[in-house]
C-alpha positions as CSV (number, residue, x, y, z in Angstrom):
1,X,-9.3,-11.6,26.2
2,X,-12.0,-10.0,24.1
3,X,-9.4,-7.6,22.7
4,X,-8.0,-10.5,20.6
5,X,-9.8,-10.6,17.3
6,X,-7.4,-12.5,15.1
7,X,-9.8,-14.5,12.9
8,X,-12.1,-11.5,12.5
9,X,-9.3,-9.3,11.3
10,X,-8.1,-11.9,8.8
11,X,-11.6,-12.1,7.3
12,X,-11.8,-8.4,6.7
13,X,-9.3,-8.3,3.8
14,X,-11.1,-10.8,1.6
15,X,-14.4,-9.0,2.2
16,X,-12.7,-5.7,1.2
17,X,-11.3,-7.3,-2.0
18,X,-14.8,-8.7,-2.8
19,X,-16.3,-5.3,-2.4
20,X,-13.7,-3.9,-4.8
21,X,-14.5,-6.7,-7.2
22,X,-18.2,-5.9,-6.8
23,X,-17.8,-2.4,-8.1
24,X,-15.9,-3.6,-11.2
25,X,-12.3,-3.5,-10.2
26,X,-10.3,-5.3,-12.9
27,X,-7.4,-7.3,-11.4
28,X,-6.3,-8.8,-14.8
29,X,-4.3,-5.7,-15.8
30,X,-2.0,-6.3,-12.8
31,X,-1.1,-9.8,-14.0
32,X,-0.6,-8.6,-17.5
33,X,1.5,-5.6,-16.4
34,X,3.8,-7.9,-14.3
35,X,4.2,-10.3,-17.3
36,X,5.1,-7.4,-19.7
37,X,7.6,-6.0,-17.2
38,X,9.2,-9.4,-16.8
39,X,9.5,-9.9,-20.5
40,X,11.0,-6.5,-21.0
41,X,13.6,-7.1,-18.2
42,X,14.5,-10.5,-19.6
43,X,15.0,-8.9,-23.1
44,X,17.2,-6.2,-21.7
45,X,19.2,-8.7,-19.6
46,X,19.8,-10.8,-22.7
47,X,20.9,-7.8,-24.7
48,X,23.4,-6.9,-22.0
49,X,24.9,-10.4,-22.2
50,X,25.6,-10.1,-25.9
């Protein structure tokens, strides 16, 4: 059953992410973008309730 490479495949994603981090990919904007979007949606929802 050498065709089964479950653990090896699972390890490839973190290595790819580390490679992206290694060239200076900034992940922080994604978290900030989600937070901003949530705040805007909450504000709009509150306005619709009034």
